[in-house]
C-alpha positions as CSV (number, residue, x, y, z in Angstrom):
1,X,-14.1,2.3,-11.2
2,X,-11.4,1.9,-8.8
3,X,-10.8,-1.4,-10.2
4,X,-10.7,-0.6,-13.9
5,X,-8.0,2.1,-12.9
6,X,-6.2,-0.2,-10.7
7,X,-6.2,-2.7,-13.8
8,X,-5.2,0.0,-16.4
9,X,-2.5,0.7,-14.4
10,X,-0.9,-2.1,-14.0
11,X,-1.4,-3.2,-17.6
12,X,0.9,0.5,-17.6
13,X,3.6,-0.2,-15.5
14,X,4.2,-4.1,-17.0
15,X,4.4,-2.7,-20.6
16,X,6.5,0.2,-18.9
17,X,9.0,-2.6,-17.3
18,X,8.9,-4.6,-20.9
19,X,9.6,-1.2,-22.8
20,X,12.6,-1.2,-20.5
21,X,13.5,-4.8,-20.8
22,X,13.7,-4.4,-24.7
23,X,15.9,-0.9,-24.5
24,X,13.1,1.7,-24.8
25,X,14.3,3.4,-21.4
26,X,12.3,6.5,-22.6
27,X,9.1,5.1,-23.8
28,X,9.2,2.6,-20.7
29,X,9.6,5.4,-18.1
30,X,7.2,7.5,-19.7
31,X,4.7,4.5,-19.4
32,X,5.5,3.6,-15.6
33,X,4.9,7.3,-14.4
34,X,1.5,7.4,-16.8
35,X,0.4,4.0,-14.7
36,X,1.4,5.6,-11.5
37,X,-0.7,8.4,-12.3
38,X,-3.5,6.5,-13.1
39,X,-3.4,4.3,-10.5
40,X,-6.1,4.6,-7.4
41,X,-3.0,4.4,-4.9
42,X,-1.3,7.4,-6.6
43,X,-2.4,10.7,-7.5
44,X,-5.5,9.5,-9.9
45,X,-6.3,11.9,-12.9
46,X,-9.8,10.7,-13.4
47,X,-11.3,10.7,-10.0
48,X,-9.8,14.1,-9.0
């Protein structure tokens, strides 16, 4: 389960960075924050 959350978090953060590069600043920031919250290294929403 932790591996799945880690992969999901990486995908979200990479998507956020791509959005920032394309000029969609708000969407990029939201994706990065959600990715950090979901990831097992951060404050995971699914394990608590």
